[in-house]
PASEBA-1860 file (N, C-alpha, C; in nm, 3 decimals):
! residues 61
1> MRGVVATW> 8.949/16.282/6.109/8.912/16.294/5.983/8.866/16.445/6.049 ~ 8.881/16.551/5.828/8.827/16.722/5.903/8.680/16.649/5.843 ~ 8.656/16.752/5.826/8.459/16.723/5.811/8.362/16.676/5.865 ~ 8.387/16.563/5.988/8.279/16.504/6.012/8.278/16.658/6.101 ~ 8.097/16.644/6.098/7.955/16.713/6.178/7.916/16.697/6.327 ~ 7.943/16.557/6.295/7.873/16.498/6.397/7.883/16.284/6.398 ~ 7.837/16.275/6.500/7.857/16.133/6.516/7.807/16.074/6.618 ~ 7.729/15.903/6.597/7.607/15.886/6.634/7.705/15.742/6.734
9> VVADEAAV> 7.680/15.651/6.782/7.704/15.532/6.805/7.620/15.450/6.864 ~ 7.650/15.354/6.835/7.559/15.226/6.931/7.627/15.136/7.009 ~ 7.631/15.053/7.144/7.704/14.988/7.185/7.672/14.896/7.333 ~ 7.706/14.860/7.337/7.636/14.815/7.465/7.657/14.833/7.604 ~ 7.840/14.937/7.641/7.768/14.957/7.684/7.775/15.153/7.695 ~ 7.697/15.234/7.777/7.726/15.374/7.740/7.855/15.487/7.786 ~ 8.030/15.424/7.856/8.116/15.480/7.841/8.176/15.420/7.755 ~ 8.212/15.363/7.640/8.281/15.308/7.476/8.155/15.345/7.465
17> ADGLATAL> 8.029/15.346/7.410/8.008/15.433/7.272/7.989/15.605/7.368 ~ 7.986/15.732/7.442/8.089/15.762/7.381/8.182/15.769/7.374 ~ 8.278/15.726/7.401/8.449/15.740/7.289/8.448/15.762/7.199 ~ 8.393/15.600/7.164/8.392/15.612/7.035/8.319/15.719/6.925 ~ 8.180/15.779/6.965/8.168/15.861/6.995/8.230/15.906/6.947 ~ 8.277/15.988/6.994/8.396/16.100/6.980/8.501/16.055/6.969 ~ 8.568/15.977/6.935/8.733/15.905/6.834/8.647/15.872/6.703 ~ 8.562/15.913/6.591/8.475/15.868/6.498/8.522/16.038/6.472
25> FFTEGRRL> 8.563/16.178/6.535/8.532/16.243/6.464/8.695/16.237/6.416 ~ 8.778/16.159/6.454/8.913/16.172/6.446/8.906/16.023/6.335 ~ 8.905/15.983/6.246/8.925/15.832/6.223/8.870/15.732/6.183 ~ 8.845/15.649/6.133/8.741/15.583/6.043/8.644/15.498/6.135 ~ 8.502/15.457/6.171/8.472/15.345/6.171/8.537/15.216/6.164 ~ 8.580/15.262/6.017/8.647/15.018/5.975/8.811/15.034/6.026 ~ 8.776/15.110/6.084/8.940/15.119/6.179/8.906/15.079/6.328 ~ 8.845/15.138/6.365/8.775/15.124/6.485/8.725/14.963/6.582
33> AREFDFAY> 8.662/14.953/6.433/8.562/14.863/6.432/8.640/14.685/6.471 ~ 8.719/14.736/6.385/8.910/14.590/6.408/8.893/14.552/6.568 ~ 8.898/14.646/6.654/8.859/14.673/6.868/8.707/14.667/6.951 ~ 8.619/14.778/6.905/8.541/14.758/6.935/8.365/14.683/6.839 ~ 8.300/14.687/6.905/8.164/14.581/6.910/8.094/14.665/6.887 ~ 8.049/14.759/6.714/7.928/14.910/6.761/7.880/14.930/6.674 ~ 7.786/14.979/6.618/7.726/15.054/6.557/7.703/15.212/6.573 ~ 7.719/15.298/6.390/7.776/15.423/6.373/7.762/15.439/6.265
41> VRMHADGH> 7.738/15.571/6.317/7.714/15.730/6.187/7.805/15.735/6.169 ~ 7.879/15.855/6.060/7.900/15.982/6.056/7.898/16.105/5.955 ~ 7.852/16.136/5.988/7.789/16.286/5.914/7.937/16.362/5.910 ~ 7.936/16.418/5.793/8.019/16.439/5.741/7.972/16.642/5.688 ~ 8.018/16.801/5.683/8.019/16.894/5.653/7.932/16.901/5.498 ~ 7.946/16.788/5.435/7.924/16.859/5.314/7.824/16.733/5.262 ~ 7.710/16.704/5.369/7.598/16.580/5.369/7.625/16.481/5.363 ~ 7.692/16.426/5.308/7.679/16.301/5.348/7.696/16.204/5.462
49> AEVSRNFP> 7.679/16.052/5.415/7.643/15.997/5.617/7.735/15.907/5.591 ~ 7.846/15.782/5.659/7.895/15.728/5.656/7.808/15.626/5.780 ~ 7.705/15.504/5.698/7.652/15.411/5.857/7.729/15.296/5.839 ~ 7.762/15.248/5.995/7.795/15.052/5.984/7.648/15.001/5.909 ~ 7.674/14.896/5.907/7.629/14.808/5.782/7.508/14.720/5.895 ~ 7.625/14.787/6.065/7.493/14.694/6.169/7.438/14.879/6.284 ~ 7.379/14.989/6.201/7.347/15.050/6.256/7.186/14.995/6.262 ~ 7.134/15.064/6.424/6.982/15.010/6.363/6.924/15.070/6.383
57> GEVFT> 6.934/15.207/6.292/6.820/15.234/6.269/6.843/15.339/6.162 ~ 6.779/15.472/6.082/6.730/15.497/6.040/6.778/15.632/5.987 ~ 6.859/15.636/5.845/6.920/15.812/5.835/6.892/15.846/5.692 ~ 6.766/15.939/5.734/6.760/16.004/5.612/6.756/16.181/5.615 ~ 6.753/16.250/5.498/6.743/16.334/5.479/6.581/16.358/5.521
END
């Protein structure tokens, strides 16, 4: 997906989190959530962020 400039993922395994963080540059989190249990943030170039409901942190600007 164009315009994604940063991603953060929380998952049970570091390798899974790393792979999902990379995948989030190219596909939506809700699509990946069908297969994997994780929390995420996707930051877009225009400044808006997509934050999963289960993300265990706070996103602020």
